[in-house]
DRENVEXBA-286274 format. One line per 2 residues: number of its first residue (from 1); their letters; for each residue x, y, z of C-alpha. Coordinates in Angstrom, 1 decimal. Layout:
<recs>
NUM	A	X/Y/Z  ...
</recs>
This chain:
<recs>
1	XX	-34.0/-104.5/-31.8  -34.5/-102.6/-34.8
3	XX	-32.0/-100.5/-35.3  -34.0/-97.5/-36.0
5	XX	-36.0/-97.7/-32.6  -32.7/-97.8/-31.0
7	XX	-31.2/-95.1/-32.1  -35.0/-93.6/-31.3
9	XX	-33.8/-94.7/-27.9  -30.6/-93.1/-27.7
11	XX	-32.4/-90.1/-28.6  -34.8/-90.0/-26.5
13	XX	-32.5/-91.1/-23.2  -29.8/-87.9/-24.7
15	XX	-32.7/-85.6/-24.4  -33.7/-87.0/-20.7
17	XX	-30.3/-86.5/-19.4  -29.1/-82.7/-21.2
19	XX	-32.7/-81.4/-21.1  -33.1/-80.7/-17.6
21	XX	-29.6/-78.6/-17.1  -31.4/-76.2/-19.9
23	XX	-33.0/-72.9/-19.0  -33.7/-69.5/-18.5
25	XX	-30.2/-70.4/-15.9  -28.1/-73.0/-17.2
27	XX	-27.3/-75.9/-14.6  -23.7/-77.1/-14.3
29	XX	-23.3/-81.3/-14.0  -22.1/-80.9/-10.1
31	XX	-25.5/-79.8/-9.1  -26.6/-83.1/-9.4
33	XX	-24.9/-83.8/-5.8  -24.9/-80.9/-4.2
35	XX	-27.6/-79.0/-1.5  -27.8/-75.7/-2.8
37	XX	-30.6/-74.0/-4.7  -29.5/-75.2/-8.0
39	XX	-29.6/-78.5/-6.4  -33.6/-77.9/-5.7
41	XX	-33.9/-76.5/-8.8  -32.8/-79.5/-10.4
43	XX	-34.4/-81.9/-8.3  -37.7/-80.1/-7.6
45	XX	-38.2/-78.1/-10.8  -36.2/-79.2/-14.0
47	XX	-36.2/-83.0/-13.6  -40.0/-83.2/-12.7
49	XX	-40.9/-81.3/-15.5  -39.2/-83.0/-18.5
51	XX	-40.5/-86.7/-16.7  -44.4/-84.8/-17.2
53	XX	-43.6/-83.6/-20.4  -42.2/-87.2/-21.7
55	XX	-45.2/-88.9/-20.4  -47.3/-86.7/-21.3
57	XX	-46.1/-86.7/-25.4  -45.5/-90.6/-25.5
59	XX	-49.1/-90.7/-24.2  -50.5/-88.4/-26.8
61	XX	-48.2/-89.8/-29.3  -49.9/-93.1/-28.7
63	XX	-53.5/-92.0/-28.8  -53.0/-90.5/-32.2
65	XX	-51.6/-93.2/-33.4  -54.5/-95.3/-31.9
67	XX	-56.5/-93.0/-33.5  -55.5/-92.9/-36.6
69	XX	-55.5/-96.1/-37.5  -59.5/-96.3/-35.7
71	XX	-60.8/-93.5/-38.2  -58.4/-95.3/-41.2
73	XX	-56.9/-91.7/-41.4  -53.5/-90.4/-41.0
75	XX	-54.3/-86.6/-39.9  -56.8/-88.2/-37.2
77	XX	-56.1/-87.0/-33.6  -57.0/-87.2/-29.7
79	XX	-58.4/-84.1/-30.0  -61.0/-84.9/-32.1
81	XX	-63.3/-86.6/-29.5  -64.1/-83.3/-27.4
83	XX	-62.5/-84.6/-24.9  -59.6/-81.9/-24.3
85	XX	-62.3/-79.1/-24.4  -64.4/-80.8/-21.8
87	XX	-61.4/-81.3/-19.7  -60.8/-77.4/-19.9
89	XX	-64.6/-76.7/-19.6  -64.4/-78.6/-15.8
91	XX	-61.4/-76.4/-15.1  -62.5/-73.3/-16.4
93	XX	-65.9/-73.7/-14.3  -63.3/-74.6/-11.5
95	XX	-61.3/-71.4/-12.0  -64.6/-68.8/-12.5
97	XX	-66.6/-70.6/-8.9  -62.9/-69.2/-6.9
99	XX	-62.3/-73.0/-5.7  -58.8/-73.7/-3.8
101	XX	-58.4/-77.6/-2.8  -55.7/-79.8/-3.4
103	XX	-56.2/-83.6/-3.5  -53.6/-85.4/-0.9
105	XX	-52.0/-82.5/-0.4  -50.0/-82.4/-4.0
107	XX	-52.7/-82.2/-6.5  -54.4/-79.2/-7.5
109	XX	-58.1/-79.5/-7.5  -57.7/-78.0/-10.9
111	XX	-56.5/-81.0/-12.2  -59.4/-82.7/-10.6
113	XX	-61.8/-80.7/-11.8  -60.3/-81.4/-15.8
115	XX	-60.7/-84.9/-15.5  -64.8/-84.6/-14.3
117	XX	-64.3/-82.6/-17.2  -63.2/-84.8/-19.3
119	XX	-65.4/-87.9/-18.2  -68.4/-86.0/-18.9
121	XX	-67.4/-85.1/-22.2  -66.7/-89.4/-22.3
123	XX	-69.9/-90.0/-20.8  -71.5/-87.3/-23.1
125	XX	-70.1/-88.5/-26.4  -70.7/-92.4/-25.3
127	XX	-74.5/-91.5/-24.8  -74.8/-89.5/-28.0
129	XX	-73.4/-92.7/-29.8  -75.0/-95.5/-28.3
131	XX	-78.6/-93.5/-28.7  -77.6/-93.0/-32.8
133	XX	-79.2/-97.0/-34.7  -77.1/-99.0/-35.3
135	XX	-74.0/-98.8/-32.3  -70.9/-97.4/-32.0
137	XX	-69.2/-96.6/-35.8  -66.2/-94.1/-36.6
139	XX	-68.6/-92.1/-38.4  -71.1/-91.2/-35.4
141	XX	-67.8/-90.7/-33.0  -66.3/-88.3/-35.1
143	XX	-69.4/-86.7/-36.0  -69.7/-86.7/-32.5
145	XX	-66.7/-85.5/-31.3  -66.5/-82.3/-34.0
147	XX	-69.8/-81.1/-32.4  -68.5/-81.7/-28.2
149	XX	-65.8/-79.9/-29.2  -68.1/-76.8/-30.4
151	XX	-70.4/-77.4/-27.6  -67.5/-77.3/-24.8
153	XX	-65.8/-74.3/-26.6  -68.6/-72.1/-26.4
155	XX	-69.5/-72.6/-23.2  -66.1/-72.0/-21.9
157	XX	-66.0/-68.8/-23.7  -69.2/-67.5/-22.0
159	XX	-67.6/-68.5/-18.7  -64.7/-66.2/-19.6
161	XX	-66.4/-63.4/-20.9  -68.3/-63.3/-17.7
163	XX	-65.2/-63.6/-15.0  -62.9/-61.1/-14.4
165	XX	-59.2/-59.9/-15.4  -57.7/-62.6/-13.0
167	XX	-60.2/-65.2/-13.8  -60.1/-64.8/-17.7
169	XX	-56.3/-64.5/-17.6  -55.7/-67.7/-15.8
171	XX	-58.4/-69.1/-17.8  -56.8/-68.6/-21.3
173	XX	-53.2/-69.7/-19.6  -54.4/-72.9/-18.3
175	XX	-56.0/-74.0/-21.4  -52.7/-72.6/-23.6
177	XX	-51.3/-76.1/-21.3  -48.0/-76.0/-19.8
179	XX	-45.8/-78.4/-17.9  -45.2/-76.6/-15.0
181	XX	-45.1/-78.7/-11.9  -43.5/-78.9/-8.9
183	XX	-42.3/-82.8/-7.5  -42.9/-85.5/-9.0
185	XX	-46.6/-85.8/-8.1  -47.8/-85.5/-11.5
187	XX	-45.9/-87.5/-13.1  -46.8/-90.2/-11.1
189	XX	-50.4/-90.1/-11.3  -49.7/-89.6/-15.6
191	XX	-47.5/-92.5/-15.7  -50.1/-94.8/-15.0
193	XX	-52.1/-94.0/-18.5  -48.9/-94.3/-20.5
195	XX	-48.5/-97.8/-19.3  -52.4/-99.0/-20.3
197	XX	-52.5/-96.9/-23.5  -48.9/-98.3/-24.5
199	XX	-50.2/-102.1/-23.5  -53.1/-101.9/-25.6
201	XX	-51.5/-100.3/-28.5  -48.6/-103.1/-28.5
203	XX	-51.5/-105.7/-27.5  -53.8/-104.7/-29.9
205	XX	-51.0/-104.0/-32.9  -51.9/-106.7/-35.2
207	XX	-55.6/-106.5/-35.2  -54.8/-102.6/-35.8
209	XX	-52.7/-103.8/-39.4  -56.1/-105.4/-39.8
211	XX	-58.2/-102.6/-39.1  -56.9/-100.4/-41.2
213	XX	-58.0/-102.0/-44.7  -61.0/-102.6/-43.7
215	XX	-63.8/-103.3/-40.9  -64.4/-106.0/-43.7
217	XX	-61.1/-107.6/-43.9  -61.0/-107.5/-39.8
219	XX	-63.8/-109.3/-39.3  -63.1/-111.8/-41.9
221	XX	-59.7/-112.4/-39.9  -61.5/-113.0/-36.7
223	XX	-61.6/-108.9/-35.5  -64.5/-108.1/-33.1
225	XX	-64.3/-104.6/-34.7  -67.1/-103.0/-32.4
227	XX	-65.8/-104.2/-29.3  -62.3/-103.2/-30.6
229	XX	-63.5/-100.0/-30.9  -65.2/-100.0/-28.2
231	XX	-61.9/-100.7/-26.3  -60.1/-98.3/-28.2
233	XX	-62.6/-95.2/-27.5  -62.5/-95.4/-23.6
235	XX	-58.6/-96.4/-23.6  -57.6/-92.7/-25.7
237	XX	-60.7/-91.1/-23.8  -59.1/-92.1/-20.4
239	XX	-56.0/-91.9/-21.5  -56.6/-88.2/-22.7
241	XX	-58.3/-86.8/-20.2  -56.0/-87.6/-17.6
243	XX	-53.0/-85.9/-19.8  -55.4/-82.9/-20.4
245	XX	-55.5/-82.6/-16.2  -52.3/-82.3/-15.4
247	XX	-50.9/-81.0/-18.9  -54.1/-78.7/-19.9
249	XX	-55.0/-79.0/-23.7  -51.2/-79.4/-25.6
251	XX	-52.4/-80.1/-29.8  -50.7/-81.9/-32.3
253	XX	-48.6/-83.5/-30.6  -51.0/-86.9/-31.2
255	XX	-51.3/-85.7/-35.1  -47.7/-85.2/-35.7
257	XX	-45.3/-87.8/-33.9  -47.0/-91.1/-35.2
259	XX	-47.3/-89.6/-39.0  -43.6/-88.5/-38.9
261	XX	-42.9/-92.6/-37.0  -44.2/-93.5/-40.1
263	XX	-41.4/-92.3/-42.2  -38.9/-94.1/-40.2
265	XX	-40.9/-97.3/-39.2  -41.0/-100.1/-41.6
267	XX	-42.8/-102.5/-39.4  -46.4/-102.9/-38.4
269	XX	-48.2/-101.3/-35.4  -46.7/-103.1/-33.0
271	XX	-43.0/-101.0/-33.8  -45.4/-97.9/-34.2
273	XX	-46.4/-97.8/-30.7  -42.7/-98.3/-29.8
275	XX	-41.5/-95.6/-32.1  -44.0/-93.2/-31.4
277	XX	-44.0/-93.2/-27.7  -40.3/-92.7/-28.2
279	XX	-40.8/-90.0/-30.5  -43.2/-88.2/-28.9
281	XX	-41.9/-88.4/-25.5  -38.8/-86.6/-26.7
283	XX	-40.7/-84.4/-29.0  -42.7/-82.7/-26.2
285	XX	-39.7/-82.7/-24.0  -37.5/-80.4/-26.9
287	XX	-40.9/-78.1/-27.4  -40.8/-77.3/-23.9
289	XX	-37.0/-76.6/-23.8  -37.7/-73.9/-26.2
291	XX	-40.7/-73.0/-25.0  -38.3/-72.0/-21.5
293	XX	-35.6/-70.5/-23.7  -36.5/-69.0/-26.8
295	XX	-38.7/-66.2/-25.0  -36.4/-65.5/-21.7
297	XX	-36.8/-64.7/-20.3  -40.4/-64.9/-20.6
299	XX	-41.6/-68.2/-20.8  -43.7/-69.7/-23.7
301	XX	-46.8/-72.3/-22.7  -45.8/-75.5/-24.3
303	XX	-49.2/-75.3/-26.0  -48.1/-72.6/-28.4
305	XX	-45.2/-74.2/-29.2  -46.6/-77.2/-30.6
307	XX	-49.9/-75.3/-32.5  -47.1/-73.7/-34.2
309	XX	-44.9/-76.5/-35.7  -49.0/-78.6/-35.9
311	XX	-50.3/-76.2/-38.3  -47.3/-75.8/-40.7
313	XX	-47.2/-79.5/-40.6  -50.8/-79.8/-41.2
315	XX	-50.0/-77.7/-44.6  -47.2/-79.3/-45.2
317	XX	-48.8/-82.2/-45.5  -52.2/-80.7/-47.2
319	XX	-49.5/-79.2/-50.0  -48.0/-82.8/-50.5
321	XX	-51.2/-84.3/-50.4  -52.0/-82.2/-53.4
323	X	-48.8/-82.6/-55.0
</recs>
């Protein structure tokens, strides 16, 4: 195993072990085998939250890696598709209608509504790009995704403006992104998206290595650009939709993590897939720990932390590029 990836694995494992004990009230190691209230907090709140954060961060980082290869742009992000805004639209409609249901008694109806909104955005994006002559292309995906972002964002503001104070607060709070969960239901439900997107990213690694050099070069080496683009489009869209359904829109993870991993990874996209998953999961867990501790006793949505760091990182990239 590459030494750098092994180092990332050790750091990620250390963060996963330590993060559940850190919070507004620091827990001691003896609560792991206890039966009191502190033990319940650890096993029913802290550990499931850390698991969900790591899975979500790894998924978003892998989606960002694939998108940066697909668009041949290190500044590409999964949020560009409009899927996150579509999921937010589904959640906002659910809150505005005052529905309160639960799937299988554990998954909130708002998560199902968000996934339906994400699926609607995927269908709209695919339809818009398919109607265009010449078939699906990266430029049409980008433009259609930007248009859908503005469309769903406008619809969300209209619905929020017409809601009451409580509903409006719930809508705004959900769109900030968060990892609040009780039990392992959300972590278990989001794990298949991570497994599928990792398998696709790892298996398509050699093709992505050629794709970033240009579609013509990839085609000359036997890569079907159209087929690969469709596969990546649907896999990333569904993975992002599933992630947003459980955590809300958490921005900039897919932008920062793959880009940072390129600085200490010398291999191709297969090695980048492993390092991005490890770094992305660790990064979001660390951000969530900061969100739970920096503003005590109030807890900040983790999406605020990632957006602050992401905007600074984006500005740094622009300044570095000018120099």
